[in-house]
C-alpha positions in Angstrom: 0.0 0.0 0.0 1.0 3.6 -0.4 1.8 5.8 2.6 -0.1 9.1 2.4 1.6 11.0 5.2 4.3 12.8 3.2 4.9 13.6 -0.4 7.3 10.7 -1.0 4.1 8.5 -0.9 6.2 5.4 -0.3 5.0 1.9 -1.1 4.7 -0.1 2.1 4.4 -3.8 1.4 6.3 -7.1 1.9 8.2 -5.8 4.9 9.3 -2.8 2.9 9.8 0.5 4.7 9.7 4.0 3.2 12.2 6.8 3.1 11.8 7.6 6.8 11.7 4.0 7.9 9.0 4.9 10.5 6.0 3.1 9.0 5.0 -0.3 7.7 1.9 -2.0 6.4 -0.2 -4.0 8.9 -3.2 -5.8 7.5 -3.9 -3.1 4.9 -3.3 -0.2 7.2 -0.3 2.2 7.8 1.3 1.3 11.1 3.9 3.2 13.2 7.1 1.3 13.8 7.9 2.9 17.1 4.8 4.4 18.7 5.2 6.4 21.9 9.0 6.5 21.6 10.6 9.8 22.2 14.2 11.0 21.8 13.7 13.9 24.2 11.2 15.2 26.7 12.6 18.5 28.0 11.7 22.0 29.0 12.3 25.1 26.9 11.2 28.8 26.4 8.8 29.2 23.5 11.0 32.0 22.1 14.0 29.7 21.8 12.1 27.2 19.6 11.5 29.7 18.0 8.0 31.1 18.3 7.9 34.9 18.7 4.2 35.5 18.2 2.7 32.5 20.0 2.1 32.5 23.8 5.0 34.9 24.6 6.9 34.0 27.7 5.5 30.5 28.0 7.2 27.4 29.2 7.1 24.6 26.6 7.6 20.8 26.9 9.7 19.9 23.9 9.4 16.5 22.4 10.8 14.7 19.3 11.2 11.2 17.9 13.6 9.9 15.3 14.2 10.0 11.5 13.1 12.5 8.8 11.8 12.5 5.3 14.5 15.0 4.1 18.2 14.5 3.4 19.5 18.0 4.2 23.2 18.2 3.5 23.6 20.8 6.3 21.4 19.2 8.9 22.2 20.3 12.4 20.2 17.5 13.9 21.6 14.7 11.7 22.4 12.6 14.8 18.6 12.2 15.1 17.2 12.8 11.6 19.7 10.9 9.5 20.5 7.9 11.7 18.7 4.6 11.2 15.7 4.8 13.6 15.9 1.1 14.4 19.4 1.6 15.9 18.3 4.7 17.9 15.6 2.9 19.9 17.9 1.8 22.6 18.4 5.3 23.8 14.7 6.4 23.4 12.2 7.1 26.1 8.8 5.4 26.1 5.9 7.5 27.4 2.2 7.2 26.9 0.3 10.3 25.9 -1.1 10.4 29.4 2.4 10.3 30.9 3.6 13.1 28.6 0.7 15.4 29.5 1.1 14.5 33.2 4.8 15.5 33.1 4.0 18.7 31.2 1.4 19.7 33.9 3.8 18.8 36.7 6.5 21.0 35.2 4.0 23.9 34.8 4.3 23.8 31.0 1.8 25.8 29.2 2.1 24.0 25.9 3.8 21.1 24.1 6.0 21.6 21.0 7.4 18.9 18.7 10.6 20.4 17.4 13.5 18.0 17.1 12.7 16.2 13.8 9.9 16.0 11.4 6.4 15.4 12.9 5.1 13.7 9.8 7.2 10.7 10.5 5.4 10.1 13.9 1.9 11.3 13.1 -0.1 8.6 14.8 1.6 9.1 18.2 1.1 12.8 17.9 -2.5 12.4 17.2 -2.9 10.5 20.4 -0.9 13.1 22.4 -3.1 15.8 21.0 -6.2 14.0 22.1 -5.0 14.0 25.7 -3.8 17.6 25.4 -7.2 18.8 24.2 -8.8 17.3 27.3 -7.1 19.8 29.5 -6.9 22.7 27.0 -3.2 22.5 26.5 -2.1 23.9 23.1 0.4 22.1 20.9 2.8 23.5 18.4 5.5 22.1 16.1 8.3 22.7 13.7 7.9 21.1 10.3 9.4 21.0 6.8 5.8 20.9 5.5 6.7 18.2 2.9 3.5 16.4 3.6 0.4 15.3 1.7 -2.8 17.4 1.6 -4.4 14.7 3.8 -1.6 14.9 6.4 -1.8 18.7 6.3 -5.4 18.6 7.5 -4.3 16.3 10.3 -1.5 18.7 11.3 -3.9 21.7 11.1 -6.1 19.9 13.7 -3.3 18.8 16.0 -1.2 21.9 16.1 -2.6 25.4 16.8 0.8 27.1 16.1 3.3 25.9 13.5 6.7 27.0 12.5 7.5 26.0 8.9 11.0 25.7 7.5 11.1 27.5 4.1 14.6 26.4 3.0 14.6 27.7 -0.5 12.5 28.6 -3.6 14.1 27.1 -6.7 14.0 23.4 -7.7 17.8 23.3 -8.1 18.3 24.0 -4.4 15.9 21.4 -3.3 17.4 18.7 -5.5 21.0 19.5 -4.6 20.7 20.2 -0.8 17.5 18.6 0.3 17.1 15.6 -1.9 13.6 16.2 -3.2 12.3 17.2 -6.6 11.1 20.8 -5.7 9.3 22.8 -3.0 5.9 22.9 -4.6 4.2 20.8 -1.9 5.8 23.0 0.8 4.5 26.2 -0.8 1.0 24.7 -1.1 1.0 23.7 2.5 2.2 27.1 3.8 -0.8 28.6 1.9 -3.2 26.1 3.4 -2.0 26.3 7.0 -1.9 30.1 7.0 -5.7 30.1 6.4 -6.6 28.4 9.7 -3.5 28.2 11.9 -1.0 30.5 13.4 2.2 30.1 11.4 5.7 31.4 11.6 8.3 30.7 8.9 12.0 30.1 9.4 14.6 30.1 6.7 18.0 28.6 7.6 20.4 30.7 5.7 23.7 29.4 4.2 25.8 32.0 2.6 26.2 31.7 -1.2 23.7 28.8 -1.2 20.3 30.2 -0.4 20.9 33.8 0.9 20.2 35.2 -2.5 16.6 33.8 -2.3 15.5 35.8 0.7 13.8 38.4 -1.4 11.8 35.8 -3.3 10.8 34.1 -0.1 9.6 37.5 1.2 7.6 38.0 -2.0 6.0 34.6 -1.6 5.0 35.2 2.1 3.8 38.7 1.5 1.3 37.5 -1.1 -0.2 35.2 1.6 0.0 37.6 4.6 2.4 40.4 5.3 2.0 39.7 9.1 3.6 36.2 8.9 6.6 36.3 11.3 9.7 35.5 9.2 12.7 34.2 11.0 16.0 34.4 9.1 18.1 31.8 10.9 21.9 32.1 10.7 22.6 28.4 10.1 25.8 26.8 11.3 26.1 23.9 8.8 26.7 20.3 10.1 26.4 16.8 8.6 27.9 16.8 5.1 28.6 20.6 5.1 30.4 21.0 8.5 33.4 22.5 6.8 31.3 25.3 5.2 32.1 28.8 6.2 29.6 30.2 8.7 27.3 33.0 7.3 28.7 36.5 7.8 26.2 38.4 10.1 26.5 41.9 8.6 26.4 40.6 5.0 23.2 38.6 5.7 21.6 41.5 7.6 22.3 43.9 4.7 20.5 41.5 2.4 17.4 41.8 4.6 16.8 45.5 3.9 14.4 44.8 1.1 12.8 41.9 3.0 11.9 44.2 5.9 10.0 46.4 3.5 7.9 43.5 2.2 7.0 41.9 5.6 5.9 43.4 8.9 7.8 41.1 11.2 11.3 40.0 10.1 13.8 38.6 12.6 17.4 37.6 12.2 19.0 35.4 14.9 20.8 32.3 16.0 23.8 34.3 17.2 24.6 36.1 20.5 23.5 39.7 20.8 21.3 40.0 17.7 19.8 43.5 17.5 17.0 42.1 15.3 14.9 39.9 17.6 12.5 42.6 18.9 9.0 42.9 17.6 8.5 46.4 16.2 5.2 48.0 15.6 4.8 48.4 11.8 2.8 51.7 12.3 4.8 53.8 14.8 8.1 51.7 14.9 7.9 51.3 18.7 9.4 48.1 20.3 6.3 46.2 21.5 8.1 43.0 22.5 11.8 42.9 23.4 13.9 39.8 23.5 17.4 38.7 24.3 19.3 36.7 21.8 21.8 34.4 23.5 22.8 32.3 20.5 21.7 28.9 19.5 18.4 28.0 21.3 18.8 30.9 23.7 16.2 33.5 22.8 14.0 34.7 25.6 11.4 37.3 26.4 12.8 40.4 28.0 10.0 43.0 28.0 6.3 42.7 26.9 4.6 46.1 26.0 1.7 44.7 24.1 -1.3 44.7 26.4 -4.3 43.1 24.7 -2.0 42.4 21.8 -1.9 46.0 20.8 0.8 48.6 20.5 0.6 50.8 23.6 1.8 53.8 21.6 -0.5 53.9 18.6 -3.0 51.1 19.3 -2.2 49.0 16.2 -3.1 45.3 16.7 -0.1 43.1 16.8 -0.8 39.5 15.6 -0.1 37.2 18.5 -1.5 33.7 19.0 -2.7 33.7 22.6 -1.5 36.0 25.3 1.6 36.5 27.4 2.1 33.5 29.8 3.8 33.7 33.2 6.9 31.4 33.0 6.4 29.8 36.4 2.7 29.6 36.9 1.2 29.1 33.4 -1.0 32.1 34.2 -2.2 34.0 31.1 -2.1 37.8 31.1 
């Protein structure tokens, strides 16, 4: 039978696994090879994941599984995404959905975010987690490459209320050379679809001389959908097969964002210590409505929130935020 979770649409039959090696056929149905198995179950700040416009200040339980449906040459999580998932199971945790939710509540987490690898490769487990989360009104978010089928996109739209999509490039040549897929058309389609009903933010991992010249085109694409989509330009430090590649030059990348900032209302540039471009600025009066600290890889955090009722306190313009500010320690929404 054909797997309908991602756009590879792999044939699963006669003990044959697909690209991600996470599914098999069982009596005419798609079955998960490693249900309820997690590579991590930790605590993070929602800004460091990164989500800048969803539940600011909240504490998130971060979960992930194994494998991926991409072969990114520069993958910084290759030790999870590119290893054989069968060999990884010895070091995995096994938690039921009820146990995960229980731990999240015990740690005063406001939400759960899947962010280590690609959620499409573990969709049945995530469906079950979301059912338990919905019972207590706990939001779920994720990071995804969005290379999924239209059927899976509808499932993702139901499971996750806030989603950060990785827009890695625009042209087919990039996707063939650096990602291992034919083109980005399914990704573009799914960004348009999810933007209609869900809170989305978009992150583009930038590699100098490889995809930095596509930032303007990415901005054009996003602005046609909604100029308010938060756009994270992520200074990628390449690993895996590109670990010897020169790190992107901060000033050079920032200079290339001048036109991008004119096309989108919320453009951020981070993943390095001391970034001056992580604050949310009101598009109308240019006041800082949310201030953040950039502490490098995975270190962004909320510093000052001046956006009562999700409005600029200077000019009154509405600032698109999914949810409200959340107290880090108590889960209390303000």
